[in-house]
C-alpha positions as CSV (number, residue, x, y, z in Angstrom):
1,M,-49.8,-59.5,72.9
2,N,-52.6,-62.0,72.5
3,S,-56.0,-60.5,72.1
4,E,-59.6,-61.6,71.3
5,Y,-62.1,-59.5,69.4
6,D,-65.7,-60.6,69.3
7,L,-67.1,-59.3,66.1
8,S,-70.1,-61.7,66.1
9,G,-72.5,-58.8,66.6
10,F,-71.6,-57.2,63.3
11,I,-72.6,-58.3,59.8
12,C,-70.5,-57.9,56.7
13,P,-69.2,-55.5,55.5
14,L,-68.9,-53.8,59.0
15,S,-67.3,-57.0,60.4
16,L,-64.7,-57.0,57.6
17,V,-63.9,-53.3,58.2
18,K,-63.4,-53.9,61.9
19,A,-61.4,-57.1,61.3
20,V,-59.1,-55.2,58.9
21,T,-58.5,-52.5,61.5
22,V,-57.5,-55.2,64.0
23,I,-55.2,-57.0,61.5
24,D,-53.5,-53.7,60.4
25,S,-52.8,-52.9,64.1
26,L,-50.9,-56.2,64.7
27,G,-47.1,-56.2,64.9
28,D,-45.0,-59.1,63.5
29,G,-45.5,-62.2,65.5
30,E,-48.6,-61.0,67.3
31,V,-51.6,-63.3,67.6
32,V,-55.2,-62.3,67.7
33,K,-58.5,-64.2,67.8
34,L,-61.4,-62.9,65.8
35,I,-64.9,-64.2,66.5
36,L,-67.3,-63.8,63.6
37,G,-71.0,-64.5,63.6
38,D,-72.0,-65.3,60.1
39,S,-70.5,-67.1,57.0
40,D,-70.5,-64.0,54.9
41,S,-68.2,-62.3,57.4
42,L,-66.0,-65.4,57.6
43,K,-65.7,-65.6,53.8
44,S,-64.8,-61.9,53.5
45,V,-62.3,-61.9,56.3
46,V,-60.6,-65.0,55.1
47,G,-60.4,-63.5,51.6
48,E,-58.8,-60.4,52.9
49,L,-56.3,-62.5,54.9
50,K,-55.4,-64.5,51.7
51,V,-54.6,-61.2,49.9
52,R,-52.2,-60.4,52.8
53,N,-50.7,-63.9,52.7
54,I,-51.9,-64.7,56.2
55,R,-53.3,-68.2,56.8
56,P,-55.6,-68.3,59.9
57,A,-56.5,-71.2,62.0
58,F,-60.2,-71.7,61.9
59,V,-62.7,-73.3,64.3
60,K,-66.5,-73.5,64.0
61,D,-67.9,-72.9,67.4
62,G,-71.6,-73.6,67.2
63,E,-74.0,-73.0,64.4
64,N,-73.2,-69.3,63.6
65,R,-69.9,-68.7,65.4
66,F,-66.5,-68.8,63.8
67,V,-63.2,-68.3,65.5
68,L,-60.2,-67.3,63.5
69,T,-56.7,-67.3,65.1
70,I,-54.4,-65.0,63.2
71,T,-50.7,-64.7,63.5
72,K,-49.1,-61.9,61.6
């Protein structure tokens, strides 16, 4: 199941909480795209992924839009 979640309307820590909820719902091998709208959210979510040994693919899409592709 490939999904996309636009969290760009949320600021940290709410964006982090929502991202963790999505990440926790993923099954092994599932892929999800998270769209974040600020660098604080990006740093927090990437930090949480590192703790979980997940390495996201990252693309900057415009000035304040970051797209993380996560495979669990």
